[in-house]
C-alpha positions in Angstrom: -81.6 -63.5 150.9 -78.7 -62.8 148.5 -78.2 -59.4 147.0 -79.0 -60.8 143.5 -82.3 -62.1 144.6 -83.2 -58.8 146.3 -82.4 -57.0 143.0 -84.6 -59.3 141.1 -87.5 -58.9 143.5 -87.1 -55.1 143.5 -87.1 -55.1 139.7 -90.3 -57.2 139.5 -92.0 -54.8 141.9 -91.0 -51.7 139.9 -92.3 -53.3 136.7 -95.6 -54.1 138.4 -96.0 -50.6 139.6 -95.3 -49.2 136.1 -97.7 -51.7 134.5 -100.5 -50.7 137.0 -99.9 -47.1 136.3 -100.0 -47.6 132.5 -103.2 -49.6 132.8 -104.7 -47.0 135.1 -103.9 -44.2 132.7 -105.3 -46.2 129.9 -108.6 -46.7 131.8 -108.9 -43.1 132.7 -108.3 -42.1 129.1 -111.0 -44.6 128.1 -113.4 -43.2 130.6 -112.9 -39.6 129.3 -113.5 -40.9 125.7 -116.7 -42.6 126.9 -117.8 -39.5 128.7 -117.1 -37.3 125.7 -119.1 -39.7 123.5 -122.0 -39.8 125.8 -121.9 -36.0 126.0 -122.0 -35.6 122.2 -125.8 -36.1 121.8 -126.3 -33.3 124.4 -124.3 -30.9 122.3 -126.7 -31.3 119.4 -129.3 -29.6 121.5 -126.9 -26.9 122.7 -127.9 -24.4 120.1 -131.6 -24.5 121.0 -130.9 -24.4 124.7 -128.2 -21.7 124.4 -130.3 -19.3 122.3 -133.2 -19.3 124.7 -130.9 -19.1 127.7 -129.0 -16.3 126.0 -132.2 -14.3 125.3 -133.3 -14.8 129.0 -129.9 -13.7 130.2 -129.9 -10.6 128.1 -133.5 -9.8 129.0 -134.6 -9.1 125.5 -135.5 -10.7 122.1 -134.2 -8.8 119.0 -137.3 -8.6 116.8 -136.8 -7.8 113.1 -139.7 -6.1 111.3 -140.2 -3.6 108.5 -141.7 -0.7 110.4 -143.4 0.6 107.3 -146.4 -1.8 107.0 -149.3 -0.4 108.9 -151.4 -1.6 110.7 -149.0 -4.6 111.1 -145.9 -2.7 112.0 -145.0 1.0 111.7 -143.5 4.0 113.4 -146.1 6.0 115.3 -146.1 9.8 116.0 -143.6 9.2 118.8 -141.3 7.4 116.4 -141.9 4.1 118.3 -142.5 0.8 116.6 -146.3 0.1 116.8 -148.9 -2.1 115.2 -150.4 -5.6 115.4 -147.1 -7.4 114.9 -145.4 -5.2 117.5 -148.1 -5.9 120.1 -148.0 -9.6 119.4 -144.2 -9.6 119.8 -144.3 -7.6 123.0 -146.9 -9.9 124.6 -144.9 -13.0 123.5 -141.7 -11.5 124.9 -143.4 -10.7 128.2 -144.6 -14.3 128.6 -141.1 -15.6 128.0 -139.9 -13.1 130.7 -138.0 -10.6 128.5 -138.6 -7.5 126.5 -139.0 -7.1 122.7 -136.2 -5.0 121.2 -137.3 -3.9 117.7 -134.9 -3.6 114.8 -136.4 -2.3 111.6 -135.3 -3.0 108.0 -136.6 -3.5 104.5 -138.4 -6.8 104.1 -136.0 -8.0 101.4 -133.2 -8.0 104.0 -135.0 -9.4 107.0 -134.5 -13.1 106.3 -130.8 -12.6 105.5 -130.5 -10.6 108.8 -132.1 -13.4 110.7 -129.6 -15.9 109.2 -126.6 -13.6 110.1 -127.8 -13.3 113.7 -128.9 -9.6 113.4 -132.3 -10.7 114.8 -133.5 -13.5 117.1 -136.9 -13.6 115.4 -138.9 -12.0 112.7 -142.5 -10.8 113.5 -143.3 -9.0 110.3 -146.0 -10.8 108.4 -143.5 -13.5 107.2 -145.6 -15.9 105.2 -145.1 -19.6 106.1 -144.1 -21.5 102.9 -142.5 -24.8 102.2 -139.5 -23.1 100.5 -138.9 -20.9 103.6 -139.2 -23.9 105.9 -136.0 -25.2 104.3 -133.9 -22.4 105.8 -135.9 -21.3 108.9 -138.5 -22.5 111.4 -141.9 -21.0 112.1 -144.1 -20.7 115.1 -147.7 -21.7 114.8 -149.6 -19.2 112.5 -150.9 -16.1 114.2 -152.8 -14.6 111.4 -154.5 -15.4 108.0 -154.2 -12.9 105.2 -156.5 -13.0 102.2 -154.7 -11.4 99.2 -156.7 -9.5 96.7 -156.1 -7.6 93.4 -156.1 -3.8 94.0 -156.6 -1.2 91.2 -157.6 2.5 90.8 -161.3 3.3 91.3 -161.7 4.2 87.6 -159.9 1.1 86.3 -162.3 -1.2 84.4 -159.8 -3.3 82.5 -158.5 -5.3 85.5 -161.0 -7.5 87.3 -158.6 -10.2 88.5 -155.2 -11.8 87.9 -156.4 -13.1 84.6 -156.3 -9.5 83.3 -152.6 -8.9 84.2 -151.2 -9.8 80.8 -149.4 -6.8 79.3 -149.9 -4.7 82.4 -147.6 -3.2 85.1 -148.1 -5.0 88.4 -146.6 -3.8 91.6 -145.5 -6.1 94.5 -143.3 -6.0 97.6 -139.7 -7.0 96.9 -138.8 -10.4 98.4 -142.3 -11.1 99.5 -144.3 -14.3 99.1 -146.6 -12.2 96.8 -143.7 -11.6 94.5 -142.9 -15.3 94.3 -146.6 -16.0 93.7 -146.7 -13.6 90.7 -143.5 -14.9 89.2 -144.0 -18.7 89.7 -147.8 -19.1 89.5 -149.5 -16.1 87.8 -147.0 -15.4 85.0 -147.1 -18.9 83.6 -150.9 -18.9 83.6 -151.9 -15.5 82.2 -148.9 -14.6 80.0 -146.2 -11.9 80.2 -146.6 -8.8 82.3 -144.2 -6.4 83.9 -143.5 -6.9 87.6 -142.5 -3.7 89.5 -141.1 -4.3 92.9 -141.2 -2.0 96.0 -139.5 -1.9 99.4 -142.7 -0.7 101.1 -146.4 -0.8 100.7 -147.1 3.0 100.8 -144.9 3.6 97.7 -146.6 0.9 95.7 -150.1 2.3 96.6 -148.9 5.8 95.8 -147.8 4.7 92.3 -151.0 2.8 91.8 -153.0 5.9 92.8 -151.0 8.0 90.4 -151.4 5.5 87.5 -147.7 4.5 87.3 -148.7 0.8 87.7 -152.0 -0.9 86.7 -152.5 -3.1 89.8 -151.0 -4.6 92.8 -151.8 -7.5 95.1 -152.1 -7.2 98.9 -154.7 -7.8 101.7 -157.4 -5.5 103.0 -156.0 -5.5 106.5 -152.8 -4.0 105.2 -154.1 -1.4 102.8 -157.2 0.0 104.5 -155.5 2.3 107.0 -153.2 3.6 104.2 -156.2 4.2 101.9 -158.0 6.2 104.6 -155.0 8.2 105.7 -153.8 9.1 102.2 -157.2 9.4 100.6 -156.1 7.0 97.8 -158.7 6.4 95.1 -158.2 2.7 94.9 -160.3 -0.5 95.4 -160.1 -4.3 95.6 -161.6 -6.3 92.8 -162.8 -9.9 92.4 -162.4 -12.7 95.0 -159.3 -13.1 97.0 -156.5 -14.8 95.0 -155.0 -16.7 97.9 -154.8 -17.1 101.6 -151.5 -16.7 103.4 -150.6 -17.6 107.0 -147.9 -15.7 108.9 -145.8 -17.0 111.8 -142.8 -15.9 113.9 -139.7 -16.9 112.0 -136.5 -18.1 113.7 -133.2 -19.8 112.7 -133.3 -23.5 112.4 -132.3 -25.9 115.2 -133.6 -23.8 118.1 -136.2 -26.2 119.5 -136.4 -24.8 123.0 -136.9 -21.2 121.7 -139.5 -22.3 119.2 -141.4 -24.2 122.0 -141.3 -21.1 124.2 -142.8 -19.0 121.3 -145.6 -21.5 120.7 -146.4 -21.8 124.3 -146.7 -18.1 124.6 -149.0 -17.8 121.6 -151.1 -20.7 122.9 -151.5 -19.0 126.2 -152.4 -15.7 124.5 -155.2 -17.4 122.5 -156.5 -19.2 125.5 -156.7 -16.3 127.9 -158.1 -13.7 125.5 -154.9 -11.5 125.2 -154.6 -12.4 121.5 -158.2 -11.6 120.8 -157.8 -8.2 122.4 -154.8 -7.4 120.3 -156.6 -8.5 117.1 -159.7 -6.5 117.8 -157.6 -3.4 118.6 -156.1 -3.3 115.1 -158.7 -5.0 112.9 -162.0 -4.4 114.7 -163.0 -8.0 114.2 -162.4 -11.4 116.0 -159.2 -13.3 115.2 -159.4 -15.2 111.9 -157.3 -18.1 113.1 
């Protein structure tokens, strides 16, 4: 074989090796692209999986609540968070395998705190509404609250929401009750002055002192405060609406939401929820 022929054969061999290498690289690159594409759907579930996993890894759920809304949630004589909401949160956390870490704040800031990752969940009588469902997810309801009109014992001019016109009406700032007064009651009955409060005790104190004419709330919430502070106030008329509260969490955390619902379902099935409800309200659960 001549030197020229040998050079030609060697050149062809080199070209073949280079071509094979290029094709191999191309195929490997294609495989990585395909793997990445197939992994993409999994990443959409990462948030839900990661939050629950993160909570279990840390060993605690950061629970946001007011801490000023007895008997739902309040600070007891030992300055510990106590109440119906607190007991529900602790039992739910236990069934998930972690502890409840309570962080208190004014109700008007709880939802913002949830969205900015200050809390993992809110267990503070957060009413389930269609508007709130747009920005957060809720567990199944764990309590029904019947909202009534509350006035001083000697008040005879307010017998229901139809008598609010021209009056001063107190309500919790940022609550579903405030939205209800502004969006539903005002258009029906005419103009009245809405006075907002960051806690229930202050609104009832002002009502008892005659600084406002009425407020709206539910019997479960106000009865302990009435008894403790000897307020001369009463509910009038039929309940104006029924609200359902759930555990609120950030959207797109399906695994965490499922864990919360499973815990609540178990509690209702084995009697733990009934025990908590009777402890605080002296009656069987209303839901």
